N, C-alpha and C positions, 0 to 999 in steps of 0.2 A: 403343418409348418405356419407357425402365425405371421399374419404379415406387420410390417411397420405399426399399421395403425393400431391395431389390433395390442401390438405390445406397450404401445404409448400411453394408451386409454388403459391398461392396466397398472403402469408404473405409478411410483410417487412422486408429487413434483422434488426436485433435489434441494434441500434448504442450502446458502450460498456459505462458501467455504470460507473456514479460517484457517491460519496456521502462525504458530509460534517461530518469531524471527529473534535469534539471540544474535548482539552486535556484539563482539570480540570488541574491538577494541573499546568499547564504552564502558564494556563489563571492568576489563583488565584497568582503566581508569577509575572505576568507582569501586573497584574489590568487590562487588558482586555482580550477580548475571541481571545486564539489564536486557528484558525483552520486548519487544515490540507484537503486539498483534495485531497481524494483518490479516485482511479480507476480500475475498475477491470484487471486484468492479462490473457493475452490469452492461448493457451494448451501448446504451444511452448515456453515461456517463463517460464509460469512456469512449465518444462521440463529442461529447461537451467539452471533456479535456484536449483531445488534439484540435476542436476548431478553435478555443481559446488559447491555448498556449502550445507555441509551437517552438520547432527548436529543444535549447538545452532548459528550459522552465518548464514542457511538458513533465519532464522525468518529477521535477522537483512537487507539480500538481497531481499526479498520480499518486507519489505519496503520501500527502495529504489527504488524498480521496482516500486511499488505502490501506494506512494505518489507523486500526479503528485504537490502538490503545501504547504508548500514550496521548492524551489527548493534545496537539499544536497550539490549540485554542485557547490553552488551561493560559488564565492571567499571571499566573506565579512562576509556570514554566518560561512564558514570554516573556516575563520580568527580570528572572534570574539572569537569561544569556541576554538581556537587553535589547530583545527583538521587537518591531513597532509590528511587524503580520505575522502568521503563520509561516508562510512563506521563509522571509528572511530569517525564522527560527529552526527550519529543516537547513539552511545551508551554514547556518551557526552550528549548528550540534553534530551535521553528517559530514564529511568530507567526502568531495564528489564523485567518488569512482562507488562510495557506498552508499550514496544515494542514486547512482543508476544501478548497483546490486539490489536494493529494497525493492526501485521500481521494476525491477525484473522478474524478483518475487511475485509481486502483487501483479505482475502482466502475467503470468504461470497461472493461478489460482484463477485468471479470470478467463482463461483457456487460449492466452496467446504463449509464443517460445514453447509449443509443447516439444521440442527438441531439443 
C-alpha cells in the first residue's frame, strides 16, 4: 500500500472549483435565468476577509470575493442600482437571506461547511 507522500506526489494539483448558482428571485423578476458563477476562495483570502470584516459584513465580502460573474465592480451595474461601492451593490441587489445562502455556497466550495 502506498503512503500518503507517494500518493500526493503522483496527484495533479486540483484546479479551483467553480459552480453556477441560479438566483430564483432575480430570475423570476427578470423573466430569464440569472446565473451567478461562484468560485472557491483560498485560505489566505478567507483569513483576510475574516480579519477585516467581522459580523454580518463578512458574508457580504465573502460574496464579493467568491462571485466570479457578474462583476460587482462593473460601473454600469453600480450605476444602474445607484450603488457607490460593490458592497453596497450586493446589499441592494440581494436580500439578507440570499447573501447568507450565497456566502454559504462559496464557503462549501472553499472546504467549509462540508455537511
